[in-house]
MARPA-424665 format. One record per residue (C-alpha): residue number from 1; residue in one letter; x, z, y. Coordinates in steps of 0.1 Angstrom, whole numbers. Layout:
MARPA-424665
ATOM   num   residuo      xx      zz      yy
ATOM   NUM         A       X       Z       Y
...
***
This chain:
MARPA-424665
ATOM   num   residuo      xx      zz      yy
ATOM     1         M    1454    1245     776
ATOM     2         F    1450    1278     757
ATOM     3         E    1486    1287     764
ATOM     4         R    1481    1282     801
ATOM     5         L    1449    1303     800
ATOM     6         K    1469    1331     782
ATOM     7         L    1496    1330     809
ATOM     8         F    1469    1330     836
ATOM     9         I    1453    1361     822
ATOM    10         A    1486    1379     815
ATOM    11         D    1500    1372     849
ATOM    12         D    1472    1392     867
ATOM    13         P    1443    1403     845
ATOM    14         S    1422    1416     874
ATOM    15         W    1424    1383     891
ATOM    16         A    1416    1364     859
ATOM    17         A    1385    1386     854
ATOM    18         F    1374    1380     890
ATOM    19         A    1379    1343     886
ATOM    20         A    1358    1344     854
ATOM    21         A    1331    1363     873
ATOM    22         V    1329    1337     900
ATOM    23         F    1327    1309     874
ATOM    24         A    1298    1328     857
ATOM    25         M    1280    1332     891
ATOM    26         G    1271    1295     888
ATOM    27         F    1249    1299     857
ATOM    28         S    1248    1335     842
ATOM    29         L    1241    1368     860
ATOM    30         P    1249    1391     830
ATOM    31         L    1282    1374     824
ATOM    32         A    1292    1375     860
ATOM    33         R    1283    1412     863
ATOM    34         A    1303    1420     832
ATOM    35         F    1335    1403     845
ATOM    36         I    1330    1420     879
ATOM    37         V    1330    1454     862
ATOM    38         I    1361    1444     842
ATOM    39         S    1379    1432     874
ATOM    40         L    1370    1464     892
ATOM    41         I    1384    1485     864
ATOM    42         L    1416    1465     861
ATOM    43         S    1420    1465     899
ATOM    44         A    1422    1503     897
ATOM    45         I    1453    1501     874
ATOM    46         P    1483    1492     895
ATOM    47         S    1503    1477     866
ATOM    48         L    1475    1452     858
ATOM    49         T    1469    1437     892
ATOM    50         K    1486    1419     920
ATOM    51         R    1459    1424     946
ATOM    52         D    1462    1437     981
ATOM    53         P    1450    1473     987
ATOM    54         F    1413    1478     992
ATOM    55         R    1405    1481    1029
ATOM    56         R    1377    1485    1053
ATOM    57         S    1359    1454    1066
ATOM    58         L    1329    1446    1088
ATOM    59         P    1308    1432    1060
ATOM    60         A    1315    1461    1037
ATOM    61         T    1307    1486    1065
ATOM    62         G    1274    1468    1071
ATOM    63         W    1265    1470    1034
ATOM    64         I    1273    1508    1033
ATOM    65         V    1250    1514    1063
ATOM    66         Y    1221    1494    1047
ATOM    67         L    1227    1511    1013
ATOM    68         I    1226    1546    1028
ATOM    69         L    1194    1539    1047
ATOM    70         A    1178    1524    1015
ATOM    71         I    1186    1554     995
ATOM    72         A    1174    1579    1021
ATOM    73         V    1141    1562    1029
ATOM    74         T    1133    1554     993
ATOM    75         T    1141    1589     981
ATOM    76         V    1119    1605    1007
ATOM    77         M    1090    1582    1000
ATOM    78         A    1093    1588     963
ATOM    79         V    1088    1625     970
ATOM    80         V    1061    1625     997
ATOM    81         N    1042    1592     990
ATOM    82         T    1004    1595     985
ATOM    83         D     995    1558     987
ATOM    84         P     987    1547     951
ATOM    85         L     993    1510     960
ATOM    86         I    1030    1514     967
ATOM    87         V    1057    1524     942
ATOM    88         P    1087    1540     958
ATOM    89         K    1096    1557     925
ATOM    90         T    1100    1522     910
ATOM    91         G    1120    1512     940
ATOM    92         L    1145    1540     932
ATOM    93         K    1152    1524     899
ATOM    94         K    1159    1490     916
ATOM    95         L    1184    1505     941
ATOM    96         P    1214    1497     918
ATOM    97         K    1209    1461     927
ATOM    98         L    1224    1469     961
ATOM    99         L    1254    1485     944
ATOM   100         W    1266    1450     933
ATOM   101         Y    1276    1443     968
ATOM   102         I    1308    1461     958
ATOM   103         T    1318    1425     951
ATOM   104         I    1324    1421     989
ATOM   105         P    1356    1444     990
ATOM   106         L    1366    1431     955
ATOM   107         T    1366    1395     969
ATOM   108         I    1385    1405    1000
ATOM   109         T    1413    1422     979
ATOM   110         Q    1415    1395     952
ATOM   111         V    1415    1364     975
ATOM   112         N    1447    1371     993
ATOM   113         S    1463    1336     996
ATOM   114         T    1453    1301    1004
ATOM   115         E    1460    1292     967
ATOM   116         R    1435    1318     955
ATOM   117         F    1410    1307     982
ATOM   118         Y    1411    1271     970
ATOM   119         T    1410    1282     933
ATOM   120         I    1379    1304     938
ATOM   121         L    1361    1275     955
ATOM   122         K    1368    1252     927
ATOM   123         I    1358    1277     901
ATOM   124         L    1325    1284     919
ATOM   125         I    1318    1247     920
ATOM   126         A    1326    1243     883
ATOM   127         G    1302    1271     874
ATOM   128         C    1275    1258     896
ATOM   129         L    1280    1223     881
ATOM   130         F    1265    1238     848
ATOM   131         S    1233    1247     867
ATOM   132         A    1232    1212     883
ATOM   133         L    1236    1194     850
ATOM   134         S    1209    1216     835
ATOM   135         V    1185    1209     863
ATOM   136         I    1192    1171     862
ATOM   137         F    1192    1165     825
ATOM   138         L    1175    1195     807
ATOM   139         N    1146    1203     831
ATOM   140         P    1129    1170     825
ATOM   141         L    1130    1176     788
ATOM   142         Y    1118    1211     791
ATOM   143         A    1089    1199     812
ATOM   144         L    1080    1174     785
ATOM   145         L    1080    1202     760
ATOM   146         Q    1058    1224     782
ATOM   147         V    1031    1198     788
ATOM   148         N    1030    1188     751
ATOM   149         W    1030    1223     738
ATOM   150         P     996    1231     721
ATOM   151         A     971    1254     739
ATOM   152         E     966    1271     706
ATOM   153         I     997    1273     684
ATOM   154         T     976    1280     654
ATOM   155         A     956    1248     658
ATOM   156         P     976    1218     672
ATOM   157         V     953    1189     679
ATOM   158         N     975    1158     677
ATOM   159         E    1006    1146     660
ATOM   160         T    1030    1155     688
ATOM   161         E    1017    1191     689
ATOM   162         K    1020    1193     651
ATOM   163         M    1055    1181     652
ATOM   164         L    1065    1206     679
ATOM   165         I    1050    1235     660
ATOM   166         K    1067    1223     628
ATOM   167         W    1101    1222     643
ATOM   168         A    1096    1255     662
ATOM   169         D    1085    1272     630
ATOM   170         R    1115    1259     612
ATOM   171         F    1138    1276     637
ATOM   172         R    1115    1307     641
ATOM   173         M    1111    1299     678
ATOM   174         T    1073    1294     680
ATOM   175         K    1064    1327     696
ATOM   176         G    1094    1326     720
ATOM   177         I    1085    1291     732
ATOM   178         N    1049    1300     736
ATOM   179         S    1058    1330     757
ATOM   180         W    1081    1308     778
ATOM   181         V    1054    1282     784
ATOM   182         Y    1029    1307     795
ATOM   183         K    1053    1330     815
ATOM   184         G    1036    1336     848
ATOM   185         Y    1012    1307     843
ATOM   186         R    1010    1275     823
ATOM   187         A    1018    1243     843
ATOM   188         P     988    1219     841
ATOM   189         D    1008    1187     842
ATOM   190         Y    1043    1173     841
ATOM   191         I    1050    1174     878
ATOM   192         A    1037    1210     880
ATOM   193         S    1060    1219     851
ATOM   194         L    1091    1204     869
ATOM   195         L    1082    1224     900
ATOM   196         K    1079    1256     879
ATOM   197         L    1113    1250     861
ATOM   198         G    1131    1246     894
ATOM   199         T    1142    1282     901
ATOM   200         M    1152    1299     933
ATOM   201         Q    1183    1311     916
ATOM   202         D    1195    1276     907
ATOM   203         A    1185    1263     942
ATOM   204         Q    1206    1290     960
ATOM   205         R    1236    1285     937
ATOM   206         L    1236    1248     945
ATOM   207         M    1228    1255     981
ATOM   208         V    1262    1273     986
ATOM   209         A    1282    1251     961
ATOM   210         F    1272    1218     977
ATOM   211         P    1289    1224    1011
ATOM   212         A    1320    1238     993
ATOM   213         S    1323    1207     971
ATOM   214         L    1316    1184    1001
ATOM   215         C    1345    1200    1021
ATOM   216         L    1369    1197     992
ATOM   217         F    1360    1160     989
ATOM   218         I    1365    1154    1026
ATOM   219         D    1399    1171    1024
ATOM   220         S    1409    1153     992
ATOM   221         K    1425    1124    1012
ATOM   222         R    1444    1149    1034
ATOM   223         D    1456    1167    1004
ATOM   224         N    1470    1135     989
ATOM   225         L    1450    1137     957
ATOM   226         S    1451    1108     933
ATOM   227         G    1424    1083     932
ATOM   228         K    1410    1097     899
ATOM   229         L    1408    1132     913
ATOM   230         R    1391    1120     945
ATOM   231         I    1365    1101     924
ATOM   232         A    1359    1132     903
ATOM   233         S    1355    1153     934
ATOM   234         L    1329    1127     948
ATOM   235         I    1310    1127     915
ATOM   236         T    1309    1165     914
ATOM   237         T    1295    1166     949
ATOM   238         I    1269    1140     941
ATOM   239         L    1258    1159     910
ATOM   240         L    1255    1191     930
ATOM   241         F    1234    1173     956
ATOM   242         C    1212    1158     929
ATOM   243         G    1207    1191     912
ATOM   244         L    1198    1208     946
ATOM   245         L    1172    1181     953
ATOM   246         L    1157    1183     918
ATOM   247         T    1151    1221     921
ATOM   248         F    1124    1210     945
ATOM   249         K    1130    1241     967
ATOM   250         R    1125    1231    1003
ATOM   251         G    1144    1259    1021
ATOM   252         P    1177    1257    1002
ATOM   253         L    1175    1219    1005
ATOM   254         F    1169    1219    1043
ATOM   255         F    1195    1246    1051
ATOM   256         S    1222    1231    1029
ATOM   257         L    1216    1197    1044
ATOM   258         F    1219    1212    1079
ATOM   259         A    1252    1229    1071
ATOM   260         C    1266    1198    1054
ATOM   261         G    1253    1176    1082
ATOM   262         V    1272    1195    1108
ATOM   263         I    1304    1193    1087
ATOM   264         L    1299    1156    1080
ATOM   265         L    1293    1149    1117
ATOM   266         K    1326    1166    1126
ATOM   267         Y    1348    1150    1100
ATOM   268         L    1332    1117    1091
ATOM   269         G    1310    1110    1121
ATOM   270         T    1278    1091    1118
ATOM   271         K    1288    1074    1086
ATOM   272         G    1286    1107    1068
ATOM   273         I    1252    1115    1082
ATOM   274         V    1239    1080    1073
ATOM   275         A    1252    1084    1037
ATOM   276         L    1235    1118    1034
ATOM   277         S    1203    1105    1049
ATOM   278         L    1202    1076    1025
ATOM   279         G    1206    1099     995
ATOM   280         C    1176    1120    1007
ATOM   281         I    1155    1088    1013
ATOM   282         L    1162    1076     977
ATOM   283         F    1150    1109     963
ATOM   284         M    1118    1108     983
ATOM   285         A    1106    1083     956
ATOM   286         H    1103    1113     933
ATOM   287         P    1066    1124     933
ATOM   288         A    1074    1161     928
ATOM   289         L    1096    1162     959
ATOM   290         R    1069    1144     979
ATOM   291         Q    1044    1169     967
ATOM   292         R    1065    1198     978
ATOM   293         L    1070    1184    1012
ATOM   294         A    1033    1176    1015
ATOM   295         D    1025    1212    1006
ATOM   296         L    1047    1225    1035
ATOM   297         P    1018    1228    1061
ATOM   298         D    1000    1253    1037
ATOM   299         E    1027    1279    1045
ATOM   300         F    1015    1280    1081
ATOM   301         S     979    1285    1073
ATOM   302         T     966    1321    1069
ATOM   303         A     937    1307    1049
ATOM   304         R     960    1295    1021
ATOM   305         G     977    1328    1014
ATOM   306         G    1012    1317    1022
ATOM   307         R    1039    1330    1045
ATOM   308         A    1017    1329    1076
ATOM   309         L     993    1354    1060
ATOM   310         M    1021    1377    1049
ATOM   311         W    1039    1376    1083
ATOM   312         T    1010    1379    1107
ATOM   313         R     986    1402    1087
ATOM   314         I    1002    1420    1058
ATOM   315         V    1035    1430    1075
ATOM   316         P    1019    1445    1106
ATOM   317         A     992    1463    1085
ATOM   318         V    1016    1479    1061
ATOM   319         H    1039    1489    1089
ATOM   320         K    1010    1505    1108
ATOM   321         E    1002    1526    1077
ATOM   322         H    1038    1535    1070
ATOM   323         P    1058    1532    1102
ATOM   324         F    1090    1547    1087
ATOM   325         G    1089    1523    1057
ATOM   326         I    1076    1524    1022
ATOM   327         G    1110    1524    1004
ATOM   328         F    1131    1497     987
ATOM   329         R    1111    1472     967
ATOM   330         A    1081    1496     967
ATOM   331         L    1056    1469     978
ATOM   332         T    1030    1457     952
ATOM   333         N    1008    1427     949
ATOM   334         E     978    1451     951
ATOM   335         K     990    1465     984
ATOM   336         M     994    1430     998
ATOM   337         R     960    1420     986
ATOM   338         Q     945    1451    1003
ATOM   339         H     953    1434    1036
ATOM   340         G     954    1398    1026
ATOM   341         P     931    1390     996
ATOM   342         R     943    1354     995
ATOM   343         V     980    1362     991
ATOM   344         E     998    1346     962
ATOM   345         Q     992    1362     928
ATOM   346         R    1021    1383     913
ATOM   347         Q    1038    1383     948
ATOM   348         N    1054    1416     957
ATOM   349         H    1075    1408     987
ATOM   350         V    1068    1391    1021
ATOM   351         H    1091    1360    1019
ATOM   352         S    1114    1371    1047
ATOM   353         T    1145    1394    1044
ATOM   354         P    1143    1409    1079
ATOM   355         L    1105    1414    1077
ATOM   356         Q    1109    1429    1042
ATOM   357         S    1135    1453    1057
ATOM   358         F    1109    1461    1084
ATOM   359         V    1083    1469    1057
ATOM   360         D    1107    1488    1035
ATOM   361         F    1126    1509    1061
ATOM   362         G    1107    1505    1094
ATOM   363         W    1126    1495    1126
ATOM   364         L    1157    1512    1113
ATOM   365         G    1157    1487    1085
ATOM   366         V    1157    1458    1109
ATOM   367         I    1185    1473    1129
ATOM   368         A    1206    1480    1098
ATOM   369         Y    1199    1444    1085
ATOM   370         I    1209    1428    1119
ATOM   371         F    1240    1450    1120
ATOM   372         W    1251    1440    1085
ATOM   373         M    1245    1403    1089
ATOM   374         G    1259    1403    1124
ATOM   375         A    1291    1421    1111
ATOM   376         A    1294    1395    1083
ATOM   377         L    1290    1366    1107
ATOM   378         T    1314    1382    1132
ATOM   379         A    1341    1386    1106
ATOM   380         T    1336    1350    1094
ATOM   381         I    1337    1334    1128
ATOM   382         R    1367    1356    1138
ATOM   383         S    1386    1345    1108
ATOM   384         L    1377    1309    1115
ATOM   385         L    1389    1311    1151
ATOM   386         K    1422    1328    1140
ATOM   387         T    1427    1299    1116
ATOM   388         R    1429    1273    1145
ATOM   389         S    1464    1260    1152
ATOM   390         K    1474    1233    1176
ATOM   391         G    1493    1204    1162
ATOM   392         F    1480    1205    1127
ATOM   393         K    1452    1186    1110
ATOM   394         Q    1428    1214    1101
ATOM   395         P    1409    1211    1068
ATOM   396         S    1372    1211    1066
ATOM   397         V    1374    1238    1039
ATOM   398         R    1379    1263    1066
ATOM   399         Y    1342    1261    1073
ATOM   400         V    1331    1267    1037
ATOM   401         P    1326    1305    1041
ATOM   402         L    1306    1301    1073
ATOM   403         A    1285    1273    1057
ATOM   404         M    1278    1294    1026
ATOM   405         L    1268    1325    1045
ATOM   406         S    1248    1305    1071
ATOM   407         T    1227    1289    1044
ATOM   408         L    1220    1322    1027
ATOM   409         L    1211    1339    1061
ATOM   410         L    1189    1310    1072
ATOM   411         Y    1170    1309    1039
ATOM   412         G    1167    1347    1041
ATOM   413         L    1145    1342    1072
ATOM   414         I    1118    1325    1051
ATOM   415         E    1125    1340    1016
ATOM   416         Y    1135    1376    1006
ATOM   417         N    1169    1369     990
ATOM   418         L    1189    1400     999
ATOM   419         A    1181    1418     966
ATOM   420         N    1178    1388     943
ATOM   421         A    1202    1398     916
ATOM   422         D    1218    1364     913
ATOM   423         V    1220    1358     950
ATOM   424         V    1235    1393     957
ATOM   425         L    1267    1380     941
ATOM   426         L    1266    1348     962
ATOM   427         Y    1262    1368     994
ATOM   428         S    1291    1391     984
ATOM   429         L    1314    1362     976
ATOM   430         S    1306    1344    1009
ATOM   431         M    1310    1376    1030
ATOM   432         G    1343    1383    1012
ATOM   433         L    1357    1348    1016
ATOM   434         G    1346    1349    1053
ATOM   435         T    1373    1375    1060
ATOM   436         F    1401    1354    1047
ATOM   437         I    1425    1339    1072
ATOM   438         F    1447    1309    1064
ATOM   439         S    1483    1313    1073
ATOM   440         K    1485    1300    1108
ATOM   441         G    1498    1265    1109
ATOM   442         Q    1501    1264    1071
ATOM   443         Y    1473    1247    1052
ATOM   444         S    1492    1240    1020
ATOM   445         K    1473    1252     989
ATOM   446         N    1507    1267     978
ATOM   447         A    1511    1290    1008
ATOM   448         A    1525    1324    1000
ATOM   449         P    1500    1353     995
ATOM   450         L    1490    1371    1027
ATOM   451         R    1501    1406    1029
***
């Protein structure tokens, strides 16, 4: 195994580093970023790469337009701002988040064959499987630790709390665990702790990995995989689905189910839809999931401080005060509470990517956002259409880039995810893969590189 890994790295170091970055996207942002930087550096050395030349693309062009607008508006606001409740100078420090969309052209140049396309999907799924297993098996244990952790670490009141403090002291982790338990807020009970532990980052990772794994499983019969490999593919898909459900994030779940439902209907018919529906029904027995669904109407009530309050009151009020925008990530909770006192505590964005662009950069922000996402979708759909070929059984994996990008875009309508550091890499990967075109009429995973 180690010999094969050495050969893999030696054959094309820049590709090996990119593959490592994609694997790390599933569970570790710092590691993924580190390998992206390594891949970029190695890609600049001709003798250490077998990639295609960097070239212009619609998604990368959209990114550059949005980045230039963000830099311009944020810089101007940092100089002229007189509103003490917004922080464009802080926003300037956060602008480097948008630079990580350099992964778009890196993906386009590195994924230049059907073999690499399949490999990257499998590597992404393998990385996200780590997050799924953590959510399924570790989050319940972490929740137990949180609810049994003493309110005062210096005075535990029962044997369980005394035991926890004893073991934490032994490994010098007491202060660290206490900070983790109280980070943001302390969950009052076990269900609340489970909900707190389900992160947006894990949910969106699994949201894009689930359709990819499902498509590979659907195609496993067409690809003549052995029975063991097909079973492994099915188990992986089920684990990703379970992990997604147990993050208890409604948006990623709904949009991933929508994308997968369309794919299942096309390739497996009503049987696939029934199987997916039964899986969802079984999980409805989980009280935390039922609670999240029961809380959904609160988002449409301005009295509860949810999305309705942000979208109908805070966004128009801030735009009226600053019609040309306040700058990238310059919004504060204090500014939001100025116009909506009931808004969620610690919140500093408006839970919608296009509306956040509207607040940050005015109407130009909305136009730039629509242009960027429209360009990415256009490139993805164009590539999908060029892939069609009469007389060949076309694999469902063709739809993976569109499914990945669609789930991110749809979720972005109700959650600001464009500058979420972990999700930036997922956006970049999906946009980059969306430009890939299978060799027409050749769907073998061993097809020659496209030049």
